[in-house]
C-alpha positions as CSV (number, residue, x, y, z in Angstrom):
1,M,26.3,-0.6,23.8
2,R,27.6,2.2,21.4
3,P,29.6,5.3,23.1
4,G,26.5,7.7,22.4
5,E,24.2,5.2,24.3
6,L,26.8,4.9,27.3
7,L,26.3,8.7,27.7
8,K,22.8,8.6,27.9
9,A,22.6,5.7,30.2
10,R,21.3,6.0,33.5
11,A,23.9,6.3,36.3
12,T,21.7,4.4,38.7
13,I,20.4,1.0,38.2
14,N,16.8,0.6,39.3
15,P,15.6,-2.8,39.8
16,Y,11.9,-1.8,40.4
17,R,11.9,-0.2,36.9
18,H,12.9,-3.6,35.3
19,S,10.5,-5.5,37.4
20,A,7.6,-3.4,36.7
21,K,8.1,-3.8,33.0
22,L,8.2,-7.3,33.3
23,V,5.2,-7.5,35.3
24,F,3.3,-5.1,32.8
25,D,4.3,-7.0,29.7
26,R,3.3,-10.2,31.3
27,L,-0.1,-8.9,32.4
28,M,-0.8,-7.3,28.9
29,W,-0.1,-10.8,27.3
30,D,-2.3,-12.4,30.0
31,L,-5.1,-10.2,29.2
32,N,-4.7,-10.7,25.5
33,W,-7.3,-13.2,24.0
34,K,-4.5,-14.9,22.1
35,S,-2.7,-16.0,25.2
36,W,-5.9,-17.7,26.8
37,V,-6.4,-19.6,23.2
38,S,-2.7,-20.5,23.1
39,R,-2.5,-21.7,26.7
40,K,-5.6,-24.0,26.0
41,R,-4.1,-25.5,23.0
42,L,-0.7,-25.9,24.5
43,K,-2.3,-27.9,27.3
44,R,-3.6,-30.4,24.6
45,W,-0.3,-31.1,23.9
46,K,0.8,-32.2,27.2
47,D,2.1,-35.9,27.7
48,I,0.3,-36.8,24.5
49,Y,3.4,-38.9,23.1
50,L,4.6,-40.1,26.5
51,G,7.2,-42.7,26.3
52,Q,7.9,-42.1,22.6
53,K,11.0,-40.5,20.8
54,A,11.4,-37.3,18.8
55,I,14.1,-35.7,16.6
56,I,14.7,-32.0,17.1
57,I,16.0,-30.6,13.6
58,G,18.7,-27.8,14.0
59,N,19.8,-25.5,11.3
60,G,23.5,-26.1,11.1
61,P,25.4,-27.0,7.7
62,S,25.6,-30.7,8.9
63,L,21.8,-31.1,8.1
64,N,22.8,-31.3,4.5
65,K,24.4,-34.7,5.3
66,V,21.1,-36.2,6.6
67,D,19.2,-38.7,4.8
68,F,15.8,-37.5,5.4
69,S,14.3,-40.8,4.3
70,L,15.3,-42.5,7.4
71,L,12.9,-39.9,9.4
72,E,10.1,-40.5,6.7
73,K,10.4,-44.6,7.2
74,A,10.7,-44.2,11.0
75,R,7.9,-41.8,11.1
76,V,9.3,-40.4,14.3
77,F,8.0,-37.1,15.5
78,A,10.3,-34.2,14.4
79,F,10.5,-30.7,15.5
80,G,11.6,-28.2,12.9
81,L,13.2,-25.0,13.9
82,N,13.2,-21.4,12.6
83,K,13.7,-21.3,8.7
84,I,13.5,-25.3,8.2
85,N,11.1,-24.4,5.5
86,L,14.4,-23.8,3.1
87,L,14.9,-27.3,3.6
88,F,11.8,-28.0,1.7
89,E,12.9,-27.6,-2.0
90,K,15.3,-30.5,-1.3
91,T,13.2,-33.2,0.1
92,S,9.6,-34.5,0.5
93,F,10.2,-34.7,4.3
94,R,8.2,-32.2,6.4
95,P,8.5,-31.8,10.4
96,D,5.5,-32.2,12.5
97,C,5.9,-28.9,14.2
98,I,7.9,-25.8,13.6
99,V,9.4,-23.9,16.7
100,S,10.8,-20.1,16.6
101,M,11.3,-17.4,19.1
102,N,14.2,-15.1,17.4
103,R,12.5,-11.6,16.4
104,Y,14.7,-11.6,13.2
105,V,13.7,-14.9,12.1
106,L,10.0,-14.3,12.8
107,E,10.3,-11.1,10.7
108,Q,12.2,-12.8,8.0
109,N,10.0,-15.9,7.7
110,R,6.7,-14.2,8.6
111,D,5.1,-15.0,5.2
112,F,5.9,-18.8,5.4
113,Y,4.7,-18.8,9.2
114,S,1.3,-16.9,8.2
115,Q,0.6,-19.5,5.3
116,T,1.7,-22.9,6.4
117,E,-0.6,-25.4,7.9
118,I,2.3,-27.2,10.0
119,P,1.7,-26.5,13.7
120,L,3.8,-23.6,14.9
121,F,4.9,-22.7,18.4
122,L,6.2,-18.9,18.2
123,N,7.4,-16.2,20.5
124,A,4.4,-14.5,22.0
125,T,6.3,-11.3,22.0
126,H,5.9,-10.8,18.2
127,H,2.2,-12.3,18.0
128,R,1.1,-9.2,15.8
129,K,3.6,-10.4,13.0
130,I,2.1,-13.6,12.4
131,R,-1.8,-14.5,11.4
132,F,-3.3,-16.5,14.3
133,R,-5.1,-19.4,13.3
134,K,-5.9,-22.9,14.5
135,N,-2.2,-24.5,13.8
136,V,-0.3,-21.4,15.8
137,I,0.5,-21.2,19.5
138,F,2.1,-18.4,21.0
139,L,4.7,-19.2,23.7
140,N,5.4,-16.9,26.7
141,F,9.3,-16.7,27.5
142,A,9.7,-15.5,31.2
143,N,13.1,-13.5,31.7
144,E,14.6,-16.2,34.0
145,P,17.8,-17.9,32.9
146,R,18.8,-21.5,34.0
147,K,15.2,-22.7,34.2
148,F,13.6,-25.5,32.3
149,A,10.0,-26.0,32.0
150,R,8.7,-29.5,32.1
151,D,5.3,-28.2,31.6
152,C,5.3,-25.2,29.1
153,S,1.7,-23.8,29.6
154,I,2.8,-20.8,31.6
155,S,6.0,-19.8,30.6
156,M,9.3,-21.1,29.0
157,T,13.1,-20.0,29.2
158,Q,14.8,-19.2,26.0
159,G,18.3,-20.4,27.1
160,H,20.0,-18.5,24.2
161,T,18.8,-20.9,21.5
162,V,15.8,-22.3,19.9
163,T,16.8,-25.6,20.4
164,Y,16.4,-25.2,24.1
165,A,12.9,-24.1,23.7
166,A,12.1,-27.2,21.4
167,L,13.7,-29.3,24.3
168,Q,11.3,-27.7,26.6
169,L,8.5,-28.6,24.3
170,A,9.5,-32.2,23.7
171,F,9.5,-32.7,27.5
172,H,6.0,-31.1,27.8
173,M,4.7,-33.5,25.3
174,G,6.0,-36.5,27.1
175,F,8.9,-37.7,24.6
176,T,11.2,-40.0,26.7
177,K,14.2,-40.1,24.2
178,V,15.0,-36.9,22.0
179,G,17.7,-36.9,19.4
180,L,19.5,-33.7,17.9
181,I,20.4,-33.5,14.3
182,G,21.8,-30.4,12.6
183,C,23.2,-28.8,16.1
184,D,26.6,-28.1,15.0
185,H,27.5,-25.6,17.6
186,D,30.3,-24.2,15.5
187,F,29.9,-20.9,13.6
188,E,32.4,-19.2,11.3
189,A,31.0,-15.6,12.1
190,K,33.0,-14.5,14.9
191,G,32.2,-11.6,17.5
192,P,30.7,-10.6,20.7
193,P,28.2,-13.2,21.9
194,N,24.4,-12.2,21.2
195,A,25.4,-9.1,19.2
196,T,23.3,-8.4,16.2
197,V,25.2,-8.1,12.8
198,I,24.6,-7.6,9.2
199,S,24.7,-10.6,7.0
200,G,27.0,-11.2,4.1
201,K,26.1,-12.4,0.5
202,S,26.0,-15.8,1.6
203,D,25.5,-17.7,4.8
204,P,28.2,-20.5,5.8
205,D,26.9,-21.0,9.1
206,H,23.4,-22.7,8.2
207,F,22.1,-25.3,6.0
208,H,21.0,-23.0,3.3
209,P,23.2,-20.1,1.7
210,D,20.3,-17.8,1.9
211,Y,19.6,-18.6,5.7
212,F,20.7,-15.2,6.7
213,A,22.3,-13.4,3.7
214,G,21.8,-10.4,1.6
215,G,22.1,-7.8,4.5
216,V,19.7,-9.1,6.8
217,K,20.0,-9.0,10.8
218,W,21.0,-11.8,12.9
219,Q,22.5,-12.4,16.2
220,L,25.8,-14.1,16.8
221,P,25.4,-17.3,19.1
222,D,26.5,-17.1,22.9
223,Y,28.2,-20.7,23.3
224,R,28.8,-20.7,26.9
225,S,25.3,-19.7,27.9
226,M,23.9,-22.3,25.3
227,E,26.1,-25.0,27.0
228,V,24.8,-24.1,30.4
229,H,21.3,-24.3,29.3
230,Y,21.9,-27.7,27.3
231,E,23.6,-29.1,30.5
232,L,20.4,-28.1,32.4
233,A,18.3,-29.8,29.8
234,R,20.3,-32.8,29.9
235,D,20.2,-33.4,33.6
236,T,16.4,-32.6,33.8
237,Y,15.8,-35.5,31.2
238,K,17.9,-37.8,33.2
239,R,16.4,-36.8,36.7
240,Y,13.2,-38.0,35.3
241,G,14.4,-40.9,33.5
242,R,14.5,-39.6,30.1
243,K,17.5,-38.7,27.8
244,V,18.7,-36.6,25.1
245,F,21.2,-37.7,22.4
246,N,23.3,-35.8,20.1
247,C,23.3,-37.4,16.4
248,T,24.5,-34.6,14.6
249,E,27.3,-35.6,12.0
250,G,30.5,-33.8,13.4
251,G,30.0,-30.4,15.0
252,K,31.3,-29.5,18.5
253,L,28.3,-29.9,20.7
254,E,29.5,-32.3,23.4
255,V,27.0,-31.8,26.2
256,F,24.9,-34.6,25.2
257,E,25.9,-38.3,24.7
258,R,26.4,-39.0,21.0
259,Q,24.7,-41.7,18.8
260,T,24.2,-41.8,14.9
261,L,20.9,-41.1,13.6
262,P,20.4,-45.0,12.6
263,E,21.3,-45.8,16.1
264,F,18.9,-43.5,17.4
265,L,16.0,-44.5,15.4
266,E,16.5,-48.3,15.6
267,S,17.2,-48.2,19.5
């Protein structure tokens, strides 16, 4: 918070004010016809891939090392995240769906989201920014940390990373084994967790130099909060006889058991 904002801040903390806003915002969304349609569509995805495996594609630099022909040959279900469309210029591979929840990503990538025919799972808070059509599902995110939605039709938790949202959706769809690629969990950019910063000329922290570049806004990672939620996802999958593997080449995410991508696809 800036010094000027600190001076303007209320001296007291009123939990009722915060709670009232949460209830009001949720009520407004529940009364919106897009919420009814999105919830109905989301229920159709429940357990339709029961017992199968899926890949969640992160956006780290290691993604440039992935042989996407392996995914095309294996025909494994793939979740793309955020600006995965920047990868399309390099490969014929396309994810089976795309998940995005961050407001800056949704603003910056809105033209693609409003045109693509790939199924989209997007943050409902920004539903006015994206053209609503048959392949779009808006997700409601509850302000409840350290929760994992096994059924995503009512609400989900953001968990400080879109990968966590994808892990919840993968469970919702019934996948038994989930592999992560491109989840480097290691950024060159430094600063306070969750801080909004202005990008430089080029982006060294994602698979494409233009991912966050040219003076656009983005938020720095909160490693510890991400790991807390990753641990919850790992433990939830395990409790229900499922498992998450980290198939990323390199990186610093050690919450999940590691496998190479070929090992995961062949197992």
